[in-house]
N, C-alpha and C positions, 0 to 999 in steps of 0.2 A: 281895563285897558282897552279903548276901542280903537280897532284898525281899520276901521272904515274909510278913513282918509289915505291909506296906503295903497298904490297902484298895484294891479295883479303882476304887471310886467314891470322890470326896472331895465333902464339902459346899461349896458355894460361900462365898467369904469376903466376899461382897458385902452379907449380909444377906437374902438370899432363901433360898428352900427348894429351890434347884436343886442338881444335883448333876453332876459332871463326870468324865469318865475320868481316872485317875489315871497319868500317863505313868512315875511311878517304879515301877509294878506292872508286870510283864512281861504280863500279861492285858490290862490297862488300856493298854499301849502298842500291842498287837496290836489291840485295838478301833478306837483312833485310826487306826492304819495302814488298817484294813480299812474303816471309814468314808469315810476319805479316798479310797482306790481305788474305792470303789463310787460317790461322788459324781463323781469324775472320768470313769469309766465311762458314767454316765447322761449326763452334759454331753455328752461326745463322740457318744453315740448320737443325742441331741436336736440336735445340730449337724449331723449328717449325714443326718438323718431316716430311720434304719433301725432295725429291731428292732421295740419295741411303738410306736415314733413314726413309722413308715412311714405315709405318708398312704394312703389308700384310691385305688384306682384309678378314673380316670374311667369313668362308666358308658358303654357302647357308644351312639352315635346311634340313634335310634328308626327302626326301618324297617318299613313296612307288612307284614302276613303275606302269604305267598304267595297268589294267586288259586287258587282251586279250583274247576275247571269239572266238577263230577262230577255235576250235576243232568241230566236227559234233556232233550233239545230237543223242542219242540212237534211234534206230526206235520203233515205238509203238508195233510191233509184235516180240515176244520173239525168238531169234535164236535157232535152234535145237540143242538139247544136244548132247553129243557125244553117240556113238552106240558102240554095241561090235565089229564091225569090224574097227572101226577107233581107238579103244582103245586097241585091242589084235592082233596085226600084228605078224605074224611069223618071229623069229629072223633068222639070217643066219646059 
């Protein structure tokens, strides 16, 4: 049985401009099988939520940054206050 003269795609008989895979052609039958395997694989991946359908991991809860006490402690002796000379400088 030689199927080389059969087209890979056949026109739909329902009066539409659609085409379908021709199962009488070996390449058309292979395309049908590959399409079904691809669809079944995608459905299984979606049902198990793996692969590209894997949900994003939940973000870690917020935690405040660690406290950094790198500043210097004030000295125990008070600093001298402002004087009349430092606050009232003559203007230009």
